[in-house]
C-alpha positions as CSV (number, residue, x, y, z in Angstrom):
1,M,-20.0,-35.0,-48.7
2,P,-21.0,-31.4,-49.4
3,N,-22.6,-29.2,-46.8
4,P,-26.2,-27.9,-47.5
5,A,-24.9,-24.8,-49.3
6,T,-22.7,-26.9,-51.5
7,A,-25.4,-29.4,-52.2
8,A,-27.7,-26.6,-53.1
9,A,-25.1,-25.2,-55.5
10,A,-24.8,-28.6,-57.1
11,A,-28.3,-28.0,-58.6
12,A,-28.5,-24.2,-58.7
13,A,-25.2,-23.7,-60.4
14,A,-25.9,-26.2,-63.2
15,P,-26.0,-24.8,-66.7
16,S,-29.4,-24.7,-68.3
17,S,-29.2,-27.8,-70.6
18,S,-31.1,-31.1,-71.0
19,S,-28.2,-33.0,-69.3
20,K,-28.4,-31.1,-66.0
21,K,-31.5,-30.3,-63.9
22,S,-32.3,-29.2,-60.4
23,A,-34.1,-31.2,-57.8
24,G,-37.2,-29.2,-58.3
25,D,-37.6,-30.0,-61.9
26,P,-39.6,-33.1,-63.1
27,P,-37.2,-35.9,-64.2
28,E,-37.0,-36.7,-67.8
29,S,-36.7,-40.4,-67.2
30,A,-36.1,-42.3,-64.1
31,G,-36.4,-45.9,-62.8
32,A,-38.5,-46.8,-59.8
33,G,-36.5,-49.4,-57.8
34,A,-34.2,-51.7,-59.6
35,G,-35.7,-51.5,-63.1
36,S,-34.5,-48.9,-65.5
37,V,-32.0,-49.9,-68.2
38,Q,-30.5,-47.5,-70.6
39,K,-29.7,-48.5,-74.2
40,A,-27.0,-51.2,-74.6
41,Q,-23.8,-50.1,-76.3
42,R,-20.7,-51.6,-77.8
43,S,-17.6,-49.4,-77.2
44,K,-14.3,-49.9,-79.0
45,P,-11.4,-48.1,-77.3
46,A,-8.5,-47.3,-79.5
47,R,-5.8,-50.1,-79.6
48,P,-2.3,-49.5,-78.3
49,S,-0.1,-47.3,-80.4
50,D,2.2,-48.5,-83.3
51,D,5.2,-48.1,-81.0
52,A,3.7,-50.8,-78.7
53,D,3.1,-53.0,-81.8
54,K,6.8,-53.1,-82.6
55,K,7.4,-54.7,-79.2
56,T,4.5,-57.0,-79.0
57,K,2.8,-59.4,-81.4
58,R,-0.9,-58.8,-82.1
59,L,-3.6,-61.3,-82.9
60,K,-5.2,-60.3,-86.2
61,D,-9.0,-60.7,-86.6
62,V,-9.5,-61.3,-82.9
63,E,-11.6,-59.4,-80.5
64,I,-11.9,-59.6,-76.7
65,S,-14.9,-58.0,-75.1
66,F,-15.8,-57.2,-71.5
67,P,-19.4,-56.6,-70.6
68,I,-19.7,-53.8,-68.1
69,V,-22.5,-51.9,-66.4
70,Y,-22.4,-48.3,-65.2
71,G,-25.1,-46.5,-63.3
72,T,-26.4,-44.9,-60.1
73,I,-28.4,-46.1,-57.1
74,S,-30.1,-43.3,-55.1
75,F,-31.9,-43.6,-51.7
76,W,-34.3,-41.0,-50.3
77,L,-33.3,-40.0,-46.8
78,G,-36.9,-39.9,-45.5
79,K,-37.2,-38.1,-42.2
80,K,-33.6,-37.2,-42.3
81,A,-34.0,-35.4,-45.6
82,S,-33.5,-31.7,-45.7
83,E,-34.1,-29.1,-48.4
84,Y,-30.5,-29.3,-49.6
85,N,-29.7,-32.9,-48.6
86,S,-32.5,-35.2,-49.6
87,H,-30.8,-38.3,-51.1
88,K,-27.7,-40.4,-50.8
89,W,-26.4,-42.0,-54.0
90,T,-23.6,-44.1,-55.5
91,V,-22.3,-44.0,-59.0
92,Y,-20.3,-47.0,-60.2
93,V,-18.8,-49.1,-62.9
94,R,-19.0,-52.9,-62.5
95,G,-18.7,-56.1,-64.4
96,A,-22.0,-57.2,-66.0
97,T,-21.7,-60.4,-64.0
98,N,-20.1,-58.6,-61.0
99,E,-16.7,-60.0,-61.8
100,D,-13.5,-58.0,-61.1
101,L,-12.7,-55.4,-63.7
102,S,-9.2,-54.7,-62.3
103,V,-7.8,-57.1,-64.9
104,I,-8.3,-54.4,-67.5
105,V,-9.2,-51.2,-65.7
106,K,-6.2,-49.4,-64.0
107,R,-8.3,-46.6,-62.5
108,A,-11.6,-44.8,-63.0
109,V,-12.2,-41.0,-62.8
110,F,-15.7,-39.7,-61.9
111,Q,-16.4,-36.0,-62.7
112,L,-19.1,-34.7,-60.4
113,H,-20.7,-31.3,-60.6
114,P,-18.1,-28.6,-60.0
115,S,-19.9,-27.3,-56.9
116,F,-19.0,-30.5,-55.0
117,N,-15.8,-30.5,-52.9
118,N,-13.1,-32.2,-54.9
119,P,-15.4,-32.8,-57.9
120,T,-12.8,-35.0,-59.7
121,R,-12.8,-38.3,-57.9
122,V,-10.0,-40.7,-58.9
123,V,-10.5,-44.4,-57.9
124,E,-7.4,-46.4,-58.2
125,S,-8.8,-49.9,-57.4
126,A,-12.0,-51.8,-57.6
127,P,-14.8,-51.5,-56.8
128,F,-14.9,-48.4,-59.0
129,E,-17.5,-46.2,-57.4
130,V,-18.2,-42.9,-55.6
131,S,-20.8,-42.3,-53.0
132,E,-22.2,-38.8,-52.1
133,S,-25.4,-37.0,-51.0
134,G,-27.3,-34.0,-52.1
135,W,-30.5,-33.0,-53.8
136,G,-29.7,-32.1,-57.4
137,E,-29.6,-34.3,-60.6
138,F,-26.8,-33.8,-63.0
139,E,-24.7,-35.6,-65.6
140,I,-21.6,-37.5,-64.3
141,A,-18.7,-38.1,-66.6
142,I,-16.8,-41.4,-66.1
143,S,-13.4,-42.1,-67.6
144,L,-11.9,-45.5,-67.6
145,F,-8.1,-45.9,-67.9
146,F,-6.7,-49.3,-68.9
147,H,-3.5,-51.2,-68.2
148,S,-0.7,-50.5,-70.6
149,D,-1.0,-53.9,-72.4
150,V,-4.8,-53.4,-72.8
151,C,-5.2,-50.0,-74.3
152,D,-3.4,-46.6,-74.2
153,K,-6.6,-44.6,-74.7
154,Q,-9.2,-43.8,-72.1
155,L,-12.9,-44.7,-72.5
156,D,-15.3,-41.9,-71.7
157,L,-18.8,-42.7,-70.4
158,Y,-21.7,-40.4,-69.4
159,H,-24.4,-41.1,-66.9
160,Q,-27.4,-38.9,-65.7
161,L,-27.9,-39.1,-62.0
162,K,-31.5,-39.7,-61.1
163,L,-33.0,-39.2,-57.7
164,Y,-36.7,-39.4,-58.2
165,P,-38.9,-42.2,-59.5
166,E,-40.6,-41.9,-62.9
167,D,-44.1,-41.9,-61.4
168,D,-44.4,-38.4,-59.7
169,S,-47.6,-39.4,-57.9
170,A,-46.0,-42.4,-56.2
171,P,-44.6,-41.7,-52.7
172,Q,-40.9,-41.9,-52.2
173,S,-39.5,-44.8,-50.2
174,T,-36.4,-45.1,-48.1
175,K,-36.3,-48.8,-48.8
176,K,-36.8,-48.9,-52.6
177,P,-34.1,-46.9,-54.4
178,V,-34.1,-45.4,-57.9
179,V,-31.7,-47.5,-60.0
180,I,-30.5,-46.5,-63.5
181,E,-28.0,-48.7,-65.2
182,T,-26.5,-48.9,-68.7
183,Y,-25.1,-52.1,-70.2
184,D,-22.0,-51.8,-72.5
185,E,-19.6,-54.1,-74.1
186,V,-16.0,-52.8,-74.2
187,V,-14.3,-54.4,-77.2
188,F,-10.6,-54.7,-77.7
189,S,-9.6,-55.4,-81.3
190,E,-6.4,-57.2,-82.3
191,P,-5.2,-57.8,-78.7
192,T,-1.6,-58.6,-77.9
193,E,-0.7,-62.2,-77.3
194,A,0.3,-61.2,-73.7
195,F,-3.1,-59.6,-73.1
196,F,-5.0,-62.5,-74.6
197,A,-3.1,-65.1,-72.5
198,R,-3.6,-63.0,-69.4
199,V,-7.4,-62.8,-69.7
200,Q,-8.5,-65.9,-71.7
201,N,-9.6,-67.7,-68.5
202,H,-10.9,-64.6,-66.7
203,P,-14.7,-65.0,-66.0
204,A,-15.4,-61.4,-67.0
205,A,-13.9,-61.7,-70.5
206,V,-15.6,-62.9,-73.6
207,V,-12.8,-64.5,-75.5
208,P,-13.1,-66.1,-78.9
209,R,-11.4,-69.2,-80.2
210,L,-8.0,-68.6,-81.8
211,P,-7.8,-68.9,-85.6
212,P,-6.8,-72.3,-86.8
213,G,-3.1,-73.0,-86.7
214,L,-2.5,-70.4,-84.1
215,S,-1.4,-71.4,-80.6
216,L,-0.3,-69.6,-77.5
217,P,1.6,-70.7,-74.5
218,P,-0.6,-71.8,-71.6
219,P,-1.8,-68.8,-69.6
220,A,-0.3,-67.9,-66.3
221,P,-2.5,-68.7,-63.3
222,L,-4.5,-65.8,-62.1
223,E,-3.0,-64.1,-59.1
224,H,-4.4,-65.2,-55.8
225,V,-6.0,-62.3,-54.1
226,N,-7.3,-62.1,-50.5
227,E,-11.0,-62.6,-50.6
228,K,-11.6,-59.4,-48.6
229,K,-9.7,-57.4,-51.2
230,R,-11.2,-58.9,-54.4
231,G,-12.5,-56.4,-56.9
232,D,-15.7,-58.3,-57.8
233,T,-19.1,-56.9,-56.6
234,K,-20.9,-60.2,-55.9
235,D,-21.1,-59.4,-52.2
236,H,-21.4,-55.6,-52.6
237,A,-23.7,-53.9,-50.1
238,L,-25.8,-52.7,-53.0
239,S,-25.8,-55.9,-55.0
240,Q,-29.4,-56.7,-54.2
241,W,-30.4,-53.7,-56.4
242,F,-28.0,-54.6,-59.3
243,M,-29.8,-55.7,-62.5
244,N,-29.1,-59.1,-64.0
245,F,-27.7,-58.9,-67.6
246,S,-27.1,-62.7,-68.1
247,E,-27.9,-64.1,-71.6
248,A,-30.2,-66.7,-70.1
249,D,-32.3,-64.1,-68.4
250,E,-32.5,-62.1,-71.6
251,L,-33.7,-65.1,-73.5
252,L,-36.4,-65.7,-71.0
253,K,-37.5,-62.1,-71.2
254,L,-37.6,-62.4,-75.0
255,A,-39.7,-65.6,-74.9
256,A,-42.1,-64.0,-72.4
257,A,-42.4,-60.9,-74.6
258,R,-43.1,-63.1,-77.7
259,Q,-45.9,-64.9,-75.9
260,Q,-47.4,-61.6,-74.9
261,V,-47.3,-60.4,-78.5
262,Q,-48.8,-63.6,-79.8
263,A,-51.6,-63.4,-77.2
264,H,-52.3,-59.8,-78.2
265,I,-52.4,-60.8,-81.9
266,V,-55.0,-63.5,-81.1
267,K,-57.1,-61.0,-79.1
268,L,-57.0,-58.4,-81.9
269,R,-58.0,-61.1,-84.5
270,R,-61.1,-62.0,-82.4
271,Q,-62.0,-58.3,-82.1
272,L,-61.7,-57.9,-85.9
273,T,-63.9,-60.9,-86.5
274,K,-66.6,-59.5,-84.3
275,I,-66.4,-56.1,-86.1
276,D,-66.4,-57.7,-89.6
277,G,-69.2,-60.2,-88.7
278,P,-72.4,-58.0,-88.7
279,P,-71.9,-56.3,-92.1
280,Q,-71.3,-59.7,-93.8
281,Q,-74.5,-61.1,-92.3
282,S,-76.4,-57.9,-93.3
283,R,-75.3,-58.2,-96.9
284,A,-76.4,-61.9,-97.0
285,A,-79.8,-61.0,-95.6
286,S,-80.3,-58.4,-98.3
287,G,-79.4,-60.8,-101.1
288,Q,-76.3,-58.8,-102.2
């Protein structure tokens, strides 16, 4: 945790670009409470090298995807806030359904602003997150490194830390954090048979059916892990603020949005009928 001078530098030393801003500048976009979702993505890390292909058999025309979410949750410190230490925040990468990502992710590297002590934070096990405090907003680079049988290339993600709610006129609250999350699907094309067998029953993986005529040996049972050391985030201290990205919820949201659009269309048609009505009556009265 940086001291006040370091925290001040985290904003003051930031280059003048749209991706970095000081605590005094108005935010470009921020979510109030658990509500702001960035654009969904679909990332495809490079597959393992040809040298690996010579040793392992790959499944052609097969893709395995892992829905993930990365973001930040920031809390205003209220009466404890100072000029250079106004918020505590956490940046993280989690499974979209809060399942353990250790099955594919070997480690995560979070690159904070260079004015922080030890700005390059390496997290070797789940949950993949870093907590800090300060007052400035800046872009955080997140690099995911995968196990050798998954992918030999890293996946680079970028997230803008937000400390202040979108509505500048609304008072800050110590109980309602600012939450910004981005949904992404990490897609692995032509996985090895070993990787497929290892994750085909994992709850975080979206695994297709194998092509007709292709069969694999039954998967090995998932390693039993002590409940207290599991890498899922279902019981995480911040889980109440995590957004739900389940397909069922998305369908409900789409249905509700469709109803609102239909109701708005009906309302507009009524308004148009009222506007078009008087001229027609006027023309009839004049015999035109």
